[in-house]
N, C-alpha and C positions, 0 to 999 in steps of 0.2 A: 033782679035774678041774673041779669046778663052778667053782670060784674062778679057774682059768686061762681058761676059755672067755670070759669078758668081758673078760678083758686080752687074750688073741688077738685077737677082735674089734677091741679098739682099737689094736692094733699093726697088723693089716691095715689099719684107716682111716690111721693114721699113715704107712705105705707109701704109700697113695693120694696123700696131700698131698703127701708129700716127693718123690714122682715129678716134682713140677713145680719144685722146686728144682735136681734132677738133670737137668730137660729143658733148663735155659737152658744150661749147658755142653755137653750133647749137640747142642743148636741151632748153637753158635758155629762149626764147620767148614764148616756148610751156609751161614751167613750171610756166611762170606768166601770161598767157593767161588762162591756165587749171586749175591751182590749186592757182592762185592768191597770188604768192608767190611776195614778195618787194625785193628792189636791194639788202639789207643785206643779205636775205635768200638765193636768187640766188647766191651771193658771197659765201656763205658758201657750197653750192654744188661744186663749183671751187676748194675751199679750200680742199674740202675733197679730190676731185680728185688729189691734187698736194701735200698737206701737208704730208701723208704718204709717198708718192713718194720721198720728198724732205728729209724727215729722215731716211729711210732704203737705199736710194740710193749708199751712200757711202759704205754701208756695202756690198752690192754686188759687187761693184768696188773693195774693198779689197779682198774678196774671190775670185775673178776672177785674180788677180795677183798671188794669190798663186796656184791657179790652174784653167785651163780653163773648162768652164762648157756650152759645146755647147747645152748639152740636155734641159739647163732651156729656150733655145729661145722659141720653141713650147708652154711649159708650162705657161710661161708669157705672149705670144700673146694670149692664149686662156683666161686666166685670166683676161686680159686687157677688153677682149670684152665681156666676162661674166659679168663683172660689170656693164657695161654700157646698157647689155641687161636687167638687173635687175633694172635699175633705174625708171623704169614706171611702174613696178609691185608693188600692194599693192598702198594704198592712202595716206602713211604716210610720212612725211618728214624725219624721221629717216630711214627707211628703203632706201629710196634714196639717203640719204647721206651714209649711210653705203655701198651701191652698188658703188657709185662714188668711194669711198676710196677703195674698192676691184679693182676697174679698175686702180686705180693709183697705186697699189701695183703689179699689171702686169706690167705697164708701166716700173715701177721701176727696176722691176727685168730683162726686156729686153735690156735697152740700154747699159750697160756696156759691158756684153757679145756681144752684136751685134755690138758695135764698134770696138772691138777685132777683132773678125770674118772679118767684112768688110775690116779692114785694110791688115788681111792676105789673104783674097781672091784677093784684088785688087792689090798684089804684092808691097805693100807700095806705092802706088800712091796717091797723094794729087789730082789728078783729078778724080781717082776712089771713094776718099771718098767724093769729091763734089756731085758725082752721088748719092752715098749712103745717103747724106745729103739731097739731093732734094727730095729723096723718100718720108722722113718725111714730108716737106713743100707739096708734093702732097697728101698726107694722110690728113693733114689739109685741104686743098683745097677741098677734095673729100668729107669731111664730112657734109658739110651743102648740097650737092649735094645729097648725100646717105639718109641722116636725113630728110631734110625739106619735100620732097614729101611724104615719109612714114608716119611720124608723123602727118604730115596735114591732111593724108587721112583718119587714123584711130586711132590718138590719142596717148598719151604715152602708152597705153595698146600693141601697137606694138613695144615697143623696145625689145623684145627678138629677132625679125628679124635681128636687129644690129649685132648679134655675127658671121654673115657669115663671115664678111672680116677676122675675127681673125681665124677662121679654115683654110680660103684659104691660109694666109699668112702662117702660120705654116706649110702647106704641101709644099709651095715654099721655104719657107727658108730651109727646108729640103733638097732640091735639090740642093741648093747651097753649104751646109755642105757635102753632099755626093761627090760632083763633086771636092772637095778640102780637103777630109777628113783629109789626114795627117796633113798638115799645121792648118786648122782650129781647129781640136781637140786637137792637142798636141802644137803647136807653142804658145809661150808666146808673143813674140814680143817686149823681153826687148831690147832696143836700146843702141847703145854707148852713153856715155855721163853723165854727173852729173844731178840730178834733180833741177831745178832753180824753187824753192817754192815761192820766191819774186815774180816772173814775173808771175806765175802761178794763184797766189793769186791775182796779179792785172787784170789777165784776168778773174778769176772769177768774180770779183766786176763789170766789164763790162757786162760779161753775166747775172749776177744777175739783174743789171740795164736794159738789153735788155729785159729779162724774166717779168719783172714787166709790161714793156710798152707793149710787145706784149701779153701777157694774159690778160693784162687790156683791150687793144684793142678788143681780142677776146671774150671778155665776154661781153662788153657793147657795142661795135661799132655797133650792129645790132640793139638795142633800141634807140641810137642815131640816126642811119640813118634813123628811124621809125618816130622821131620826126622832123627830118630835113626834108625829102622828102615824106614822108607818105609812104603807102602801107602793112603795117602789119608785118607778119611773112614772108611774099614773099620777101618783100624787104630785110628784115632783112637775110633771106638765100643768097640771090645775095651780098648783102655787105660781108657776111663772104666767098663767092667764090672769090670776087674781091681780098680780104684781102691775103687770103692762096695762091690763084694761082699768082698772082703778087708776093707774097713771095718765090713760087718757081721759077719764072723766076729769082728774085733776087739771090737765091742762086746759079743758074748756072752761071750767070754773075759773081759772086764772084769768082769761079774756074778760069775764063778767065782771070779777072783783075789783081788776084794775081800772076799768072803766069807772066804776063806783069810788073806789078809795085810792086809786094811784097804784103805779106799777111798784116804785120802791118800797111803799107801804105794805102792799101784798105781800111781796117777796119777804121782806122782813118777819112778818106774821106767820106765814107759812112755814118758814125754817123753824121759827119757835116752836109751834107747834108740832113738828117733825120731831124733836128731840124726845118729849114723852112717847111717842108714838112707837119709834124706834128701840125705845127702852123696852115698852111693852112687849114688843116683837122677841126680843132676844130673852127676856128674863120671865115673863109670866107664862106658867105652863097651861096645858090644855087646848081645847079647840078654838079657844078665843084668840090663839095666834094669827088664825086668819083675817080675824077683825082688824087686829094691830097690824097686819100685813098691808090691808087696804087702806087703813088711815094712813100709814107710811108713805104708801104710793101716791096718795092724793096731795099730801102736805108736801111731798119733795118735787111733785110735778105741777103745782098750781105756778110757781115762777117760772116754768120751761120756757113757755112763749114769749113772756116778758123779757127773758134774757135776750131774745132775738131782736127786737124793737129798741131794747134800752142800749145793746150794744150797736146797733146802727145808727142811733142816735147820739151815742156819746163819740162816735167816728162818721159824722157825716160824708166826709170827703172819700172815705174808704169802706164801701158798703161791701164789696166783696171780702174784703179781709175780716170785718166784723162779722159777715155771714159765717164765714170759715172758722171763725174761732167759736162762736156761741151755737152753731148747728153741728160742728164738727170735732174741732181739735178739743174745745172743753168738755164735750161728751165723750170722746175716744179715749182721752188721755186717762180716764179712770182704769182702763186696761192694765196701764203699766203699772200699777199699784197691787194688783190681784195676785201676783206671785209672792208678796210681801204678806197679804192676808192667807194665802195658801201657806206659807211658811209656819206663819204663827199657829194655823189650824192644826198642822201636822205634828207640832211641838208642844201644843197643849191641847186644845178642842175648837170646833168650828164656833161655838158660844162665845170664848174669849176673841177670836179673830173678829167676829160681827159685833162684839161690845165696843171695838175701837172706832166704829163708824159713827158713834152717838158723838165723839167730840168734834167730828169733821161737820156734822150738821151743826152744832151749836157754834162751831167756828164761822160757817156761813151766815147764821143769825146775826152774829156780831159785828162782821165786816159789814152786813148790809146798812148798820147804821152810819156807818163811814161815806155813804152815797146819798146823793141828792137826785130828784127828778131832772133829767136832762131838760134844758131851755132849747125849744124847738121854733123855726120860723115857718 
């Protein structure tokens, strides 16, 4: 229990910061309703939150490989929350775009160091890392629960209230750092073995495909649900909660399945199952939409925590870089593709745009057969 407590605090902190990645899609229906933004415009907001994060995240990873930066955690969390808090301040699209970009910068700074810290406080445990990873899924799931009621009541002018989770998370994470100060602040976690860049790049390709799918769903599925089952922004909030909550459950399953069947095998199988799940989500009519949504989220999230430990084991000498890629860059880079999906949706339909995601899930499954379980010492 003593070992679980610090990683539990880290997981809660991870949830607090990833609320702000989930907050962007949760704000999309309100940006459409209150400001009249189109598909491409709201895709641009998602792009702002992810593009800067994608560009600078490897830089933070390299810096952390050279020297641990535990103090960066509370600063980055506060920055992520401040950015989302400012999205609704002012009436211009540019200000909202810049605020989303600021939040993305905070997210970029958080993940590499947080992944290193989590591995340290978990005692190098894969199970511990799965709990840390599921914290991020919980943050995504809680985002619509937090954002939708507040903004539905007071409009976008109430976004400054959304800074609260960031401040709480900074305090909670500081407790985890303090409880394991010597290992967290000074430990670099370089592990025995050679860096396998070839396998890591294949894993990165899988994660990029997953990111495009998950960010694309997060951006547009609330709007698609409104078209399929009605209900406006309330249905959108419920849809996002199902997506992210089922994703959290899938992440927990991933740790269990990996222990029994192996990480790579579990990853291949889950992506294979995601192909028919997302096809049903897009094409099968009726209320079963929500069942396919849950199945898609679970199948796509089972490999999430496995990506983290696989990446760190493929690059044992560059844990910060691996953490930045697996928890950050390969997650946020999906936002770069959302304007493409938005363009397809505006020129055809959301159904056509979302159907393109099926090919990406299949690609992740096939690339998985080019990977082998890393040998650790």
